[in-house]
C-alpha positions in Angstrom: 100.0 3.2 -21.2 97.1 5.1 -22.6 97.8 4.4 -26.7 96.7 7.8 -29.3 95.7 6.7 -32.7 98.6 8.2 -34.3 101.2 6.8 -32.3 103.5 4.3 -34.0 102.6 1.0 -33.9 103.8 -2.8 -33.8 107.1 -3.4 -35.5 108.0 0.1 -36.1 107.2 1.1 -32.4 109.7 -1.4 -31.6 112.4 -0.1 -33.6 111.7 4.0 -32.3 112.3 2.0 -29.1 115.5 0.4 -29.6 116.6 3.3 -31.4 116.2 6.2 -29.0 115.0 4.3 -25.3 118.1 3.9 -22.5 120.1 0.3 -23.0 117.9 -2.1 -21.2 114.8 -1.0 -22.6 115.9 -1.0 -26.3 117.4 -4.4 -25.8 114.0 -5.6 -24.7 112.2 -3.6 -27.7 115.2 -5.0 -30.4 114.9 -8.6 -29.1 111.0 -8.3 -29.5 110.8 -7.2 -33.2 114.0 -9.7 -34.0 111.6 -12.7 -32.3 108.9 -11.4 -34.4 110.0 -11.0 -38.2 112.0 -11.9 -40.6 114.2 -10.1 -42.2 113.9 -11.1 -45.3 110.0 -9.5 -45.2 111.0 -6.1 -43.7 109.0 -3.4 -44.6 110.5 -0.2 -46.3 109.5 1.7 -42.7 111.3 -0.7 -41.2 114.3 -0.4 -43.4 114.5 3.2 -42.3 114.3 2.2 -38.7 117.4 0.1 -38.9 119.3 2.4 -40.3 119.7 4.5 -37.2 119.7 1.3 -34.7 122.7 -0.3 -36.7 124.9 2.4 -34.7 123.6 0.4 -31.7 123.8 -2.6 -32.1 127.0 -3.3 -30.8 125.2 -2.3 -27.5 122.5 -4.1 -27.9 122.9 -7.4 -29.6 126.6 -7.5 -29.9 126.4 -11.0 -31.2 123.5 -11.3 -33.4 124.0 -13.0 -36.9 121.9 -10.3 -38.3 124.9 -7.5 -37.5 126.7 -7.4 -40.9 123.1 -7.6 -43.0 121.8 -4.7 -41.0 125.3 -3.0 -41.5 125.8 -3.1 -44.8 121.6 -2.2 -45.6 122.3 0.6 -43.9 125.2 1.5 -45.0 123.6 0.8 -49.0 120.5 3.2 -47.9 123.1 5.5 -46.1 124.7 5.8 -49.8 121.5 6.2 -51.5 120.5 9.2 -49.4 123.8 10.9 -49.9 123.6 10.6 -53.7 119.9 11.7 -53.8 120.8 14.6 -51.6 123.0 15.8 -54.0 120.7 15.1 -57.2 117.8 16.8 -55.7 120.2 20.3 -54.6 120.1 21.0 -57.9 116.2 22.0 -57.6 117.6 24.6 -54.8 120.1 25.9 -57.1 118.0 26.9 -59.3 115.9 28.8 -56.6 118.4 30.5 -55.8 119.5 31.4 -58.9 116.0 32.4 -59.9 116.3 35.0 -56.8 112.8 32.7 -55.4 113.4 32.3 -51.3 112.2 29.0 -49.3 112.8 27.3 -46.4 113.8 23.4 -46.6 112.4 21.4 -43.2 111.9 18.2 -42.2 114.5 16.1 -43.1 116.4 18.6 -45.5 116.3 20.9 -42.4 118.1 17.7 -39.9 120.7 17.4 -42.8 121.4 21.4 -43.4 121.9 21.8 -39.4 124.1 18.8 -38.8 121.9 16.7 -36.8 121.5 14.1 -39.6 124.7 12.8 -39.2 125.0 10.1 -36.3 121.4 9.3 -36.0 121.9 8.2 -40.1 118.7 9.7 -41.3 117.1 8.1 -44.4 115.4 11.0 -46.8 113.6 10.3 -49.8 113.2 14.0 -51.4 113.8 17.4 -50.1 111.1 19.6 -48.5 111.5 23.0 -50.0 108.5 25.7 -48.7 107.7 28.8 -51.0 105.2 31.9 -50.9 102.3 32.0 -52.7 103.2 35.1 -54.2 106.4 32.9 -55.9 104.6 30.0 -57.4 105.2 31.3 -60.8 108.5 31.7 -60.9 109.5 28.9 -58.9 107.7 26.9 -61.6 109.7 28.5 -64.3 112.9 28.0 -62.7 112.6 24.1 -61.8 110.8 23.9 -65.5 113.7 25.7 -67.0 116.2 23.6 -65.7 114.3 19.8 -66.6 112.5 19.3 -63.3 109.3 17.1 -64.4 105.8 17.2 -62.6 106.1 13.5 -60.6 102.0 13.2 -61.3 102.5 14.0 -65.2 100.9 17.0 -65.1 101.4 20.1 -67.6 103.5 23.3 -66.0 100.8 25.4 -66.7 97.8 23.1 -65.2 100.6 23.0 -61.9 100.2 27.1 -61.6 96.9 27.4 -61.6 96.0 24.5 -59.0 99.2 23.9 -56.8 98.6 27.1 -54.6 95.1 25.2 -53.6 96.9 22.2 -53.8 99.7 23.4 -51.3 102.3 21.0 -52.6 103.4 19.5 -55.5 106.4 16.6 -56.4 109.0 16.9 -58.7 111.7 15.0 -59.9 114.8 15.3 -62.4 117.4 12.2 -62.8 117.7 9.3 -61.0 117.4 10.0 -57.8 116.7 14.1 -57.8 113.4 15.1 -56.2 111.1 17.1 -54.2 108.3 18.2 -52.9 107.3 22.2 -52.9 105.4 23.4 -49.9 103.3 26.1 -50.3 102.4 25.5 -47.0 104.5 23.8 -44.3 101.7 21.7 -43.0 98.9 19.7 -44.2 96.2 21.6 -42.3 96.7 24.4 -40.2 95.2 27.5 -40.0 96.9 30.5 -42.0 97.3 34.4 -41.1 99.7 37.1 -42.6 101.2 37.4 -39.2 101.4 33.5 -38.6 103.4 33.4 -42.2 105.6 36.3 -41.7 107.0 35.1 -37.9 108.1 31.9 -39.6 109.6 33.4 -42.1 111.2 36.1 -40.2 112.5 33.3 -37.7 113.7 31.2 -40.2 117.4 31.6 -40.1 120.2 30.9 -43.0 121.9 27.6 -43.3 124.1 25.7 -46.3 122.9 22.1 -47.3 125.3 20.7 -50.0 127.1 23.7 -50.1 124.2 26.0 -51.4 122.4 28.3 -49.2 119.0 28.0 -48.0 116.5 28.7 -44.9 115.5 26.8 -42.2 112.9 27.1 -39.8 114.0 28.2 -36.3 114.3 24.9 -33.8 110.7 25.6 -31.9 109.2 26.0 -35.5 111.0 22.7 -36.7 109.7 20.6 -33.3 106.3 22.0 -34.5 106.4 20.6 -37.8 107.9 17.5 -36.4 104.6 17.1 -34.3 102.3 18.3 -36.6 103.5 15.5 -39.3 104.5 12.8 -37.2 100.5 12.2 -36.2 99.5 11.9 -39.7 101.4 8.6 -40.2 102.4 5.5 -38.9 106.6 5.7 -39.7 108.7 6.6 -37.1 111.8 9.1 -38.5 109.8 12.3 -36.9 110.5 10.9 -33.3 114.2 10.0 -33.8 114.6 13.8 -35.8 112.9 14.9 -32.7 114.6 13.2 -29.9 118.3 14.7 -31.9 116.8 18.4 -31.8 115.5 18.2 -28.3 119.0 16.4 -27.4 121.4 19.9 -29.2 119.0 22.4 -29.8 117.1 24.6 -27.2 113.0 24.5 -27.8 111.0 27.4 -26.4 108.0 25.0 -25.6 105.8 27.9 -24.0 105.6 29.7 -28.0 105.6 26.2 -29.3 101.7 25.5 -27.0 101.2 29.2 -28.0 102.0 28.7 -31.9 99.4 25.2 -32.1 96.9 27.1 -30.3 97.3 29.9 -33.3 97.4 27.0 -36.3 94.8 24.7 -34.8 97.3 21.9 -34.2 96.8 20.9 -30.9 95.7 17.8 -31.1 98.7 16.3 -32.9 100.8 18.1 -30.7 99.1 16.3 -27.9 99.6 12.7 -29.3 103.3 13.6 -30.5 104.2 14.9 -27.2 102.4 12.5 -25.2 104.4 9.8 -27.6 107.7 11.2 -27.0 107.2 11.2 -23.2 105.7 7.8 -22.6 106.8 5.8 -26.1 110.4 6.7 -25.7 111.0 8.7 -22.3 112.4 11.6 -23.3 112.5 14.5 -21.3 109.8 16.8 -22.2 109.0 19.5 -19.4 105.7 18.6 -17.0 104.1 21.9 -17.9 104.5 21.3 -22.0 101.2 18.3 -21.6 100.0 19.7 -19.0 99.2 23.4 -21.0 98.3 21.6 -24.2 95.7 19.0 -21.8 94.2 22.6 -21.2 94.2 24.0 -24.4 90.6 24.6 -26.2 90.3 22.7 -29.0 87.2 23.0 -31.0 85.5 19.7 -32.3 85.8 20.2 -35.9 89.9 20.3 -35.0 89.0 17.1 -33.1 88.1 15.5 -36.2 90.3 16.8 -38.7 93.1 15.5 -36.7 91.5 11.6 -36.1 91.0 11.8 -39.8 94.2 12.5 -41.1 96.2 9.9 -38.9 96.0 7.5 -41.8 97.8 8.2 -45.1 95.2 8.8 -47.4 95.1 5.9 -49.6 94.3 3.6 -45.6 91.6 5.7 -44.9 88.4 4.2 -44.1 85.4 5.1 -45.8 83.9 7.3 -42.9 87.3 8.9 -42.2 87.2 9.6 -46.0 83.7 11.3 -45.0 85.1 12.7 -41.9 87.7 14.7 -43.2 85.6 16.2 -46.0 83.0 17.4 -43.8 85.4 19.4 -41.5 87.2 20.5 -44.1 83.9 22.0 -45.1 84.0 24.1 -41.5 87.7 25.1 -40.8 88.2 26.3 -44.5 85.5 29.1 -42.8 88.2 29.8 -40.2 91.0 30.4 -41.7 92.8 27.0 -42.7 94.8 26.1 -45.2 93.4 23.3 -46.8 94.3 20.5 -49.6 91.4 21.3 -52.4 90.8 18.8 -55.0 91.9 19.7 -58.3 88.1 19.2 -59.8 86.9 22.1 -58.0 89.3 24.2 -59.9 89.6 22.3 -63.1 86.5 20.0 -64.4 87.8 17.0 -64.9 85.2 14.8 -66.7 85.3 11.2 -67.7 83.8 9.6 -70.7 80.2 10.3 -71.2 77.8 7.8 -72.2 77.5 5.6 -75.0 74.8 7.9 -76.7 77.0 10.7 -76.7 79.6 8.0 -78.2 77.2 7.4 -81.2 75.9 11.0 -81.7 76.6 11.9 -85.6 76.4 15.0 -87.2 79.7 17.2 -86.3 82.3 14.6 -87.5 85.2 16.1 -89.9 88.3 14.1 -91.3 90.4 12.9 -88.4 93.4 14.9 -88.0 97.2 12.8 -88.1 97.8 11.1 -85.0 99.9 13.7 -82.5 100.6 13.9 -78.8 99.2 17.7 -79.0 96.5 19.7 -81.6 95.9 22.8 -82.1 93.2 24.2 -83.2 90.8 27.5 -83.5 87.2 28.3 -83.2 85.2 31.4 -83.9 81.7 32.9 -83.1 81.7 31.3 -79.4 79.0 34.0 -78.9 76.1 32.2 -77.3 77.7 29.3 -76.8 77.8 27.4 -73.6 78.7 23.8 -74.3 82.3 22.6 -76.1 82.1 19.3 -77.8 85.2 17.3 -78.4 85.5 13.9 -80.5 88.8 12.3 -80.1 89.7 9.1 -82.3 92.5 6.6 -80.4 94.0 3.3 -81.6 93.0 1.1 -78.8 95.7 -0.9 -77.0 95.8 -4.8 -76.0 95.0 -4.3 -72.8 92.9 -1.5 -70.8 94.4 1.4 -69.8 94.1 4.9 -68.8 94.9 8.2 -71.1 94.6 11.5 -70.1 94.4 15.1 -72.1 94.2 18.1 -71.3 92.9 21.1 -72.7 93.7 25.0 -72.6 92.6 27.9 -73.5 95.1 30.7 -74.6 97.4 29.1 -71.9 94.4 28.3 -69.2 93.8 25.0 -68.7 89.7 24.2 -68.9 89.3 21.0 -68.7 91.2 17.3 -67.6 89.4 15.1 -70.1 90.2 11.3 -68.8 88.8 7.6 -70.5 89.8 4.3 -70.3 90.2 2.2 -73.7 91.1 -1.2 -74.6 90.4 -4.8 -74.5 87.7 -6.8 -76.1 90.0 -7.4 -78.8 89.2 -5.5 -81.5 91.3 -3.4 -83.4 89.2 -0.8 -84.4 89.7 3.4 -83.5 87.9 4.1 -80.6 86.0 7.5 -80.6 85.2 9.4 -77.2 83.2 12.0 -77.4 83.7 14.9 -74.4 81.7 17.8 -73.5 82.9 20.7 -71.7 81.8 24.4 -70.5 83.3 27.0 -72.9 85.2 29.6 -71.0 83.7 32.3 -69.5 84.1 35.9 -71.3 84.9 33.9 -74.5 82.8 35.9 -77.1 84.9 35.9 -80.3 87.0 33.2 -80.7 89.1 30.2 -78.8 92.5 29.5 -79.7 92.6 25.8 -77.9 95.6 23.4 -77.0 94.5 19.9 -76.6 97.5 17.8 -75.3 97.8 13.9 -74.4 99.3 13.6 -70.6 101.5 11.0 -69.1 99.3 9.5 -65.9 102.6 10.2 -63.8 106.2 10.0 -64.3 107.8 7.1 -64.7 110.2 6.1 -62.4 113.9 5.5 -63.1 114.5 2.3 -64.1 111.3 1.7 -65.0 110.3 -1.5 -67.1 109.1 -1.1 -70.8 105.5 -2.4 -69.7 105.1 0.6 -66.6 106.5 2.9 -69.4 103.8 2.4 -71.7 101.3 2.2 -69.2 101.9 5.6 -68.2 103.2 7.0 -71.1 101.1 9.5 -73.1 99.4 7.8 -76.3 99.0 9.7 -79.9 95.5 10.7 -80.7 93.3 12.2 -83.6 90.6 15.0 -83.3 87.3 13.5 -85.4 85.5 16.6 -84.4 85.1 20.1 -82.8 82.3 22.3 -82.1 80.1 24.7 -80.3 76.7 24.7 -79.1 
């Protein structure tokens, strides 16, 4: 059996087999996992898979001393998932009230269609797809109902970058979290016809008593294969097995759509794993047709460079990913665009700029937001901003956002603290004057959180992520 790079490996693969394979093979996989693992050291990916495995332990290992602990773990995670589902669905209520159409997919769709109960599917957030034209009303609805961006961004900033980011996470309360998508794929070819067909085939169901749309079974299977190829987890395989057992899949349409969207490499790997890895009954013509499908070298490179989480990719994979993006963008693919390509994200300038004199003014009172106006900016190309901060005891990062007439023009990053000095620290930033501004500028400079602190975060974690008051020492154009 030739193993693809994107397949689940090691202990995760053993637990997937324990959950899905026939009894004899499942029992062997379970014994292999149990012999190699200390239960006290299991990872989160393993915990997630132990929940569906727990339902088979009476058959696979009825006398195991681990059964009470695994049953308790499964009940705890399952209960937390139900609470998370209930709180997260409040966002769906807000989108419905704002008349924003949306599709729930991946784990949320499994729940909405009644496919998550028997495998006791674990879910971290709800994946929600909206259309690009609905970004603004969707963000207005979420902001009005108290949802906050996990990355600490302002909603003004998200309105500018979300269509090119393709997704953004929002959180409310202790367990509520949604992942708002502009594209259901991390990368794929996009045309109006493909998107219209996806939405036209979506069917209405109910999730936690809220009306939602979910993709049709074939589109859901394609989504599972595409996302499963991009990480080392195993939930997607269990979701796929459940769909295959309970719903008809139009395999010919799945293959045709994979070709149209440039997703054949991921589908090849995913289908091969379902057949060879866990023995699911995929029709024989499916892998044969995928093997014959024409795939460009760039699509293969993009797939190869995206089979790990971005934090785990090598330098070579990052370079390959960037190279593939430059080509695929010209071929109509929806791809993530880094914020720095749209909003200038600048760091602390050199020491010589920080020592520059001549434009200082009496510092303003320390605050999280400052409003300033500049007149006669015609023919000026650069905007200079000097900020003053009280240094923390330990070094930490700070983030500021600069907006002009409600449009974010810069995100300013710097690192301050340490060294044992309590003297205020100045930072001077330079940014371009927005095009078309000739008479005056009204600026808002805001301190932003680095990211949203999780519920039950410690005081030290909250302090490390929180925005900090600052003073404006100078503001001028040149």
